[in-house]
The first five atom37 places (N, CA, C, CB, O) and aatype in JSON, in Angstrom:
{
  "aatype": [12, 7, 10, 0, 8, 5, 15, 10, 0, 16, 9, 2, 15, 14, 6, 13, 9, 2, 10, 16, 14, 10, 3, 9, 2, 14, 10, 12, 15, 0, 4, 6, 9, 11, 19, 13, 18, 9, 7, 6, 2, 1, 2, 7, 15, 18, 9, 15, 11],
  "atom_mask": [
    [1, 1, 1, 1, 1],
    [1, 1, 1, 0, 1],
    [1, 1, 1, 1, 1],
    [1, 1, 1, 1, 1],
    [1, 1, 1, 1, 1],
    [1, 1, 1, 1, 1],
    [1, 1, 1, 1, 1],
    [1, 1, 1, 1, 1],
    [1, 1, 1, 1, 1],
    [1, 1, 1, 1, 1],
    [1, 1, 1, 1, 1],
    [1, 1, 1, 1, 1],
    [1, 1, 1, 1, 1],
    [1, 1, 1, 1, 1],
    [1, 1, 1, 1, 1],
    [1, 1, 1, 1, 1],
    [1, 1, 1, 1, 1],
    [1, 1, 1, 1, 1],
    [1, 1, 1, 1, 1],
    [1, 1, 1, 1, 1],
    [1, 1, 1, 1, 1],
    [1, 1, 1, 1, 1],
    [1, 1, 1, 1, 1],
    [1, 1, 1, 1, 1],
    [1, 1, 1, 1, 1],
    [1, 1, 1, 1, 1],
    [1, 1, 1, 1, 1],
    [1, 1, 1, 1, 1],
    [1, 1, 1, 1, 1],
    [1, 1, 1, 1, 1],
    [1, 1, 1, 1, 1],
    [1, 1, 1, 1, 1],
    [1, 1, 1, 1, 1],
    [1, 1, 1, 1, 1],
    [1, 1, 1, 1, 1],
    [1, 1, 1, 1, 1],
    [1, 1, 1, 1, 1],
    [1, 1, 1, 1, 1],
    [1, 1, 1, 0, 1],
    [1, 1, 1, 1, 1],
    [1, 1, 1, 1, 1],
    [1, 1, 1, 1, 1],
    [1, 1, 1, 1, 1],
    [1, 1, 1, 0, 1],
    [1, 1, 1, 1, 1],
    [1, 1, 1, 1, 1],
    [1, 1, 1, 1, 1],
    [1, 1, 1, 1, 1],
    [1, 1, 1, 1, 1]
  ],
  "atom_positions": [
    [[72.75, -20.5, 126.89], [72.31, -21.81, 127.04], [70.62, -21.85, 128.09], [73.78, -22.65, 127.83], [70.39, -21.51, 129.26]],
    [[69.78, -22.39, 127.05], [68.52, -22.29, 127.84], [68.82, -23.93, 128.68], [0.0, 0.0, 0.0], [69.6, -24.85, 128.42]],
    [[67.65, -23.71, 129.87], [67.48, -24.87, 131.13], [66.65, -25.92, 130.4], [66.56, -24.28, 132.69], [65.62, -25.56, 129.83]],
    [[66.94, -26.88, 130.39], [65.75, -28.01, 129.67], [64.31, -28.36, 130.86], [66.79, -29.88, 129.32], [64.7, -29.2, 131.67]],
    [[63.42, -28.1, 131.02], [62.33, -28.84, 131.48], [61.6, -29.9, 131.49], [61.83, -28.5, 131.38], [61.06, -30.4, 130.51]],
    [[61.55, -30.35, 132.83], [61.01, -31.92, 132.6], [59.82, -31.98, 133.25], [61.94, -33.14, 133.17], [59.75, -31.55, 134.4]],
    [[58.65, -32.55, 132.59], [57.1, -32.88, 133.6], [57.46, -33.63, 134.39], [55.74, -33.59, 132.99], [58.56, -34.19, 134.3]],
    [[56.43, -33.87, 135.58], [56.56, -34.66, 136.39], [55.28, -34.85, 136.73], [57.39, -34.37, 137.26], [54.56, -33.87, 136.92]],
    [[54.75, -36.28, 136.88], [53.5, -36.54, 137.5], [53.12, -35.91, 138.61], [53.39, -37.7, 137.76], [53.94, -35.6, 139.48]],
    [[51.64, -35.62, 138.71], [51.03, -34.76, 140.3], [51.12, -35.97, 140.97], [49.18, -33.93, 140.46], [51.67, -37.04, 140.67]],
    [[50.13, -35.41, 142.47], [49.93, -36.04, 143.26], [47.95, -36.24, 142.52], [50.52, -35.29, 144.82], [47.29, -35.23, 142.28]],
    [[47.62, -37.05, 142.4], [46.19, -36.75, 141.88], [44.99, -36.36, 143.03], [45.7, -38.11, 141.08], [44.0, -35.73, 142.64]],
    [[45.12, -36.76, 144.47], [44.29, -36.21, 145.01], [45.12, -35.9, 146.49], [42.99, -37.05, 144.93], [45.32, -36.73, 147.38]],
    [[45.47, -34.73, 146.47], [46.43, -34.08, 148.54], [45.66, -34.35, 149.06], [46.87, -32.32, 149.29], [44.47, -34.23, 148.75]],
    [[46.02, -34.72, 149.83], [45.39, -34.46, 151.24], [45.26, -33.27, 151.98], [45.97, -35.11, 152.05], [46.34, -33.25, 152.57]],
    [[44.68, -32.33, 152.32], [44.84, -31.46, 153.48], [44.36, -32.24, 155.03], [43.89, -30.08, 153.14], [43.6, -33.2, 155.04]],
    [[44.79, -31.78, 155.96], [44.98, -32.04, 157.15], [44.95, -31.05, 157.92], [45.9, -32.62, 157.3], [45.85, -30.22, 157.92]],
    [[43.66, -30.97, 158.92], [43.66, -29.92, 159.75], [43.43, -28.29, 159.35], [44.81, -30.09, 160.3], [44.15, -27.32, 159.59]],
    [[42.23, -28.38, 158.68], [42.29, -27.1, 157.97], [41.29, -26.21, 158.97], [41.74, -27.23, 156.24], [40.29, -26.54, 159.61]],
    [[42.05, -24.86, 158.83], [41.26, -24.15, 160.08], [41.62, -22.46, 159.52], [42.09, -24.66, 162.02], [42.71, -21.92, 159.32]],
    [[40.18, -21.91, 159.38], [40.23, -20.75, 159.02], [40.67, -19.71, 159.81], [39.27, -20.53, 158.67], [40.38, -19.47, 160.98]],
    [[41.72, -18.84, 158.76], [42.6, -17.64, 159.75], [41.41, -16.76, 160.36], [43.83, -16.44, 158.69], [40.22, -16.63, 160.07]],
    [[42.15, -16.27, 161.21], [40.84, -14.81, 161.86], [40.76, -13.86, 160.79], [41.42, -13.63, 163.45], [39.89, -13.33, 160.09]],
    [[42.72, -13.86, 161.02], [42.9, -12.3, 160.03], [42.79, -12.38, 159.04], [44.0, -11.53, 159.9], [43.31, -11.4, 158.51]],
    [[42.3, -13.15, 158.21], [41.61, -12.85, 156.99], [40.89, -13.97, 156.25], [42.54, -12.3, 156.11], [41.61, -14.87, 155.81]],
    [[39.21, -14.09, 155.99], [39.02, -15.09, 155.71], [38.98, -15.58, 154.15], [38.1, -15.23, 156.36], [37.95, -15.95, 153.58]],
    [[40.26, -15.51, 153.56], [39.92, -15.54, 152.26], [41.17, -16.73, 152.53], [39.97, -14.02, 151.11], [41.46, -17.34, 151.5]],
    [[41.77, -17.05, 153.49], [42.98, -17.95, 153.89], [42.93, -18.58, 155.22], [44.24, -17.17, 153.86], [42.58, -18.14, 156.32]],
    [[43.37, -19.74, 154.84], [43.07, -20.93, 155.58], [44.35, -21.77, 156.4], [42.4, -21.86, 154.52], [45.46, -21.58, 155.89]],
    [[44.32, -22.49, 157.34], [46.03, -22.9, 157.89], [45.49, -24.52, 157.88], [46.77, -22.1, 159.96], [44.44, -24.94, 158.37]],
    [[46.37, -25.18, 157.29], [46.34, -26.54, 157.02], [47.74, -27.1, 157.04], [45.67, -26.81, 155.73], [48.72, -26.38, 157.24]],
    [[47.83, -28.72, 156.77], [48.84, -29.51, 156.47], [48.44, -30.39, 155.76], [49.46, -29.98, 157.37], [47.33, -30.9, 155.86]],
    [[49.48, -30.74, 154.77], [49.81, -30.91, 153.11], [50.42, -32.22, 153.47], [50.98, -29.64, 152.15], [51.43, -32.14, 154.17]],
    [[49.93, -33.63, 153.09], [50.29, -34.5, 152.95], [51.64, -34.27, 151.29], [48.92, -35.36, 153.04], [51.2, -34.17, 150.14]],
    [[52.65, -34.26, 151.5], [53.43, -34.48, 150.06], [54.1, -35.17, 149.91], [54.06, -33.74, 149.53], [54.77, -35.07, 148.88]],
    [[54.36, -36.26, 150.81], [54.8, -37.53, 150.2], [54.0, -39.05, 150.55], [56.29, -37.61, 150.64], [52.84, -39.03, 150.94]],
    [[54.7, -40.26, 150.39], [53.69, -41.19, 150.33], [54.44, -42.61, 150.67], [52.94, -41.11, 148.88], [55.61, -42.86, 150.4]],
    [[53.71, -43.3, 151.18], [54.37, -44.38, 151.6], [55.01, -45.61, 150.67], [53.51, -44.85, 152.41], [54.19, -46.1, 149.88]],
    [[56.08, -46.07, 150.64], [56.68, -46.76, 149.94], [57.43, -46.16, 149.03], [0.0, 0.0, 0.0], [57.8, -45.06, 149.43]],
    [[57.94, -46.55, 147.58], [58.86, -46.14, 146.88], [58.79, -45.09, 146.26], [59.15, -46.84, 146.23], [57.72, -45.13, 145.66]],
    [[59.36, -44.07, 146.03], [58.67, -42.97, 145.44], [59.75, -42.75, 143.81], [58.67, -41.45, 146.76], [60.47, -43.68, 143.46]],
    [[59.69, -41.59, 143.07], [59.8, -41.65, 141.7], [61.51, -41.27, 141.95], [58.65, -40.5, 140.7], [62.26, -41.96, 141.26]],
    [[62.04, -40.5, 142.64], [63.11, -40.7, 142.81], [64.33, -41.67, 143.92], [63.09, -39.72, 142.79], [65.27, -41.38, 144.66]],
    [[63.8, -42.64, 143.57], [64.29, -44.25, 144.33], [64.32, -44.22, 145.71], [0.0, 0.0, 0.0], [65.28, -44.77, 146.25]],
    [[63.44, -43.67, 146.43], [63.88, -43.84, 148.2], [62.44, -43.82, 148.43], [64.96, -42.41, 149.23], [61.51, -43.29, 147.82]],
    [[62.53, -44.65, 149.64], [61.74, -45.46, 150.11], [61.31, -44.91, 151.37], [62.27, -46.69, 150.16], [62.23, -44.79, 152.18]],
    [[59.99, -44.48, 151.84], [59.44, -43.87, 153.38], [58.83, -44.78, 153.43], [58.64, -42.5, 153.72], [58.3, -45.33, 152.46]],
    [[58.77, -45.19, 154.81], [58.28, -46.09, 155.35], [56.63, -45.78, 156.43], [59.56, -46.58, 156.01], [56.16, -44.65, 156.32]],
    [[56.26, -46.29, 156.91], [55.04, -45.57, 157.85], [55.29, -45.54, 159.06], [53.73, -46.16, 157.86], [54.48, -45.05, 159.84]]
  ]
}
């Protein structure tokens, strides 16, 4: 049996925070990325500020 695939909407403009180049490799950076948003989410959960 094959697996069913479902497309989900993606974040239009992810926010990268504290973007810092890595000393060990100039092609990589460390950062924080906001992956949640405040309010009701697609899965019915709610995230408050």
